C-alpha positions, 0 to 999 in steps of 0.5 A: 285792436284791429280785429273783427268783432267776433274775434275781438270779443273772444280775444278780450275775454280770453285775456280776462280769463287768462288773468284768473288762470295764472297768466297775464292778460297780454299772454291770454290775448296773444294765445287767443289770437294765435288759436283762432288764426288760420295761419301762423303769425309772426310777432309783427302781425301780433303787434299790429292785431293787438296793439301791444308793444313788440317787447310784450309780444316777445315776452308773451310768446316766450311764456306760451312756448315755455308752457308748450302752448305755442310752437315755432313754425317756419315759412319757406323764403321768410326769415321771420319766426311764426307761431301757431297753436296745437290743432287738436283741442285735446293737446291744448287741454293736456298741456294746460293741465300738465302745466298747472300740475307742474306749477301748482299741484307738485309744489303743494304735494311736496310741501304737504309731504314735508310738513306731514313728516314732521313730529307734531309739537302740540295737539293743535299741530297734530290736528293740523297735520291730520287735516293736511294728510286728508288734503294730501291724500285727496290731491294725490288720488286726483293726480293719480287719476289724472295720470291714468286719464292722460295715458288714454288716447283722445277718442277713448277719453272723449267716449269715457267723458260722454259716458260719465252720467251713464256710469253714475246712473249704473253705479246708483242702480248697483246700490239699488240692487243691493237693497232688493236682494 
């Protein structure tokens, strides 16, 4: 890896974390490199910087593009394809959350709906379905909340997140007022 130490540390760490987030290490490192790069990079530049094979870089770029995490960019008078990331960190977060929802949450909700609709054949199955219904309801509530938050523009969302603890304190204060009255 031919990168300055600070960038190398970030790229290596992102590769490790990527494997915990459901993408392979190579894809995580490619994304980290592109994220930190001031300019879009072509596949050859990524190969040189990370020391990966050209085919691994091509497959990694394809996976990142399918998740809407990298964008194809063209440079005038250059026939190569260049890749960059979204400039706004909130766009990146929204894309990551949406991808996780599509890959993990929606299939889980579909499975839960299917199993909950079946007629239980025993008390054990009935109990299991009740537990699955609880899980379904929680996941659906969180999904609905995510969809509402996703409609909010970035500036308001940031302000709302910063207010989180204040809102909780206000909520606790409301409960104290009920006790006094």
